[in-house]
N, C-alpha and C positions, 0 to 999 in steps of 0.2 A: 557581281556579274553572273556567278553561278545561280544565285537565287532568282535573278530576273529571268535567266534562261529556263530554269525549272518551272517558274510560274507560267511561262509561255508554253511549256511542254505539257503541263498537267491537263488542261482542257482538251488538247489534241489527242493525248493518250486516252482520255476518258471517252471521247467521241469515237475513236477507232475501236475500242473495246466494246462499246455499246453496239456499234454497227456490225462488228464481227459476230457478237453473241446472238443478236436478233436474226441476222442472216442465216446462221447455222441452225437456229431453232426452226425457221421456215423451211429450210432445205430438208432437215430431218423429218418434219411433219408432212411435207409434200411428197416425200419418197413413197409413202403409202405402204411401206413394208416390202416393196418390190426390189429394193436395193438398186434402183436405176441410177440416180445421180450419185449415190454413195459409192458405187463401184468405180467412179472416176475421180474421186476427191480424197485428198489426205486430210486428216490422219486416218480416215475410215478404212482406207485400203491397206493399212499396216496391221489391222487386226482381223481375226476370223470373220467371215461374212455375217454370222448371226449376232455379232457384237458391234457391227458398224453403226447402226442407228444409235445405240447406247453411247458409243464413243463420241459421235458428233454432238449428241445432247449433253454429255458430260463436259465437253470442251466449251459449249455455249454457256452452260450454267457457270462454269469456272470463270469465264471472261466477265460475265455479268456480276459475279460475286467480287471479282477484283475491282470492278468499278466502284461498288459501294465501300469496299474496305480501304482502298488506297486514298480515298478522300479524308479518312479519319485516323487510320492506324499506321504507324511507321513500319511495323513488321509486315503488313500487307504490301507496302510499297516495295519491300525486298522480294516478296513473293512475285510481284509484277515483273521485277527484273529477271527473276528465275524463269518465269513463264515465257518471256520473249527470248531469253537466251536458249532455252530448250526448244522453242519453236524454230529458231534459226538452225539449230542442229538437225531437227526433224526435217525441215525443208531441204537442207543439204543432203540428208540421207535419202529422202524421197526422190530428189533429182537423180541421185546415183542409182537407186534400186528400181524406181518406177518412173522413168522419164516421160511416160505417156500420160500421166495423170496430173490434175491440177492441185493446187495447195489447199483449196477449200477455205481459204482465210476469210472470205466473205460469202460463204455458202456456194451455191451453184454457179454464181457469176464468176467465181474464181476457178474456172474449169480449164484454162489454158495451162499447158505444161509448165512446171516450175522452172523459172529462168533466173538469171543473175539479178534482175530487177527485184523479183520477189525476195530473194536472199538479202539483197542490200536493204530493202525496206525493213525486213525483220531485224537486221543488225542496227539500223537507225533507231527503230523503236526500242531496242534493248538499251542503246545509249541514252535515249530520252528518259526511259524509266530509271536508269541508273542516276541521272542528274536529279530527278525528282526525289529519289531515295536518299542520295547523299545530302542534298539541300534540306531534306526533311520538310518538304512543302505539302501542305494540306489545304482543305477547303477554306479555312480561315485566312491562310496566307494568300490564296488565290483572290479572295474578295478584297483583302486589304492591299495586296501588292500589285494588282493589275494596273499597268501604266501603258503609255504609248510604246515604250521600249519593249515591255513584255508582250504587248499585242503584235509588235513587229516580229518578235521571236516566234510567236504562235503562227503568224502568217507565213513566215519562212519555213517552219516545220511542215505546215500543211502543203505548201507549194512543192517542197521536196518529196513528200510522201505521194502526192498526186503524180509527180513525174516518175516515181518508182512503182506505180500501180498499173499493171496491165489490165486490170478490171475497167479502167476508164475507157480504153479503146473498145473493150467488149461491149460495154453499155452503149457507147455511141454507135457502134456497128448494129446493135440490136434495134436501136431507135430508128436508124436510117434505113435499115433493111428489114423492117418488121413484117413478118410473114402474115398472111391472112389467117383469120381465126381457125379455119378448118385444117391448116397446116401446122399450127403451133403445137408443141408437145404439151399434154395436159395429164398429169398423173391421176389415175382413178381415185387414189386416196384423197386428193384435194376435193374432187367433185363430191365424193361420198361425205366428207366432212361438212361441206357447204349444204348438202342435202339435209343432213341431220340437225343443222341449226336453223332450218327454214320453217315457216308456218305450214307449208304443205306437208312436211314430215309430221309435225305435231298433230295435224288434223287427221292423218291416216294411220299413225303408228299403232293405235289401238286395234286396227283391223288386220294387223300383220300377225302371222303365225311365228315369224322369226324376224329379228332385226338385222340379220345378215343376208345380203342378196345371194341368190343362187345362180344368177346370170347377169352379165354386164357386157355392153358393147358400145362402140362409138359410131356415130353418124355425123360426119362433118363437124359442126360446132356443138353437137349435143352428146352427152354421155347418158346412156340408159342403164337403169338398175331394175331388176325384176325380183320381187319379194313374194313368198307364198302368203296368200291371204286366207282369211277364214272362209270356211265353206267350200274349199277347193278353188277359190278365185286366185287370180294373180294381180298384184299391184305393181304397176310400172311407173317409175319416176324418170323424167327427162330433165337433166340439168344442163343449162346453157354454159358453155365453157369460156365465156368472156365477161368481164365486168366484175366489180367488187361485190355487187349484189345481184347475182345471176338469176334469170328467169327459171322457174321450176314448174314443170307440168306433171300432171298425174293422170293415169288411166287405170281403171279397174276392169279386168277382163274376167267374165264369168266362165263357168265350166263348159259352156257351149262354144267358147272361143270368141263370142261377141263382146265388144266393150260395153260395160255398164256406165263408166265415166270416161268418154274418149279423150285422147290427147288433142291438142289444137291441130287443125287440119294442115297447118303450114309445116308441121314437123314430119319429115319423111322417115319412115321406118322400114328397114329391109325385112323381107319375109324370112331371111335366114340370118342367123347370128352365131 
């Protein structure tokens, strides 16, 4: 019975660890060094401000390492139990000391204040990890021992965890009340990262005096970055703030203030910034 329950728990634990680790990586990367989201999420709020991004990244890397390790090594399965047990205590402490911040369990989407459901979910995950460790179930046992009974255990675990996850309501609410592009928050760091991975950047980077922008502002769905160019010119990039592969426009402005390579006419640019 214990082995069957553990076989059902292992894939659910693995999925949750992967989702948590990846979400934290995205949240830390999108924060852009501004400590925006990280100032409202645990465990980042429990450390000094300059270490918040590092703490979030360390937690993400640790979760992803546990995924790889618990499938093969018994000692790592014990570490997984310790991880979830410590997480339960940290959430309890966070709820007591900082009742205004979210757990950050799944990155920025876990921004709701820590409640009893989040605590109960962490306790359930601790019990699931303990069952996997005691039964000493690994990837070989998962492949050989998966049955309809184990699948039913996995489905039951998943249903219970979903019921204990306030993130579900948050995601549904965001999908039902999705704000228009111009009203959605968009960290400058994310737009800058997308710019630097674009063909427009590779085409014009050789003409820049510095790869760091000296000015930046937002206009509706566009984020603008100004870089010093060679010969006293300015190179202005406009990054559209929606879509997985956003449109990027470039304008090169000469010393006389006239555009050498104008942006598309449809992009409105304020005279002040």
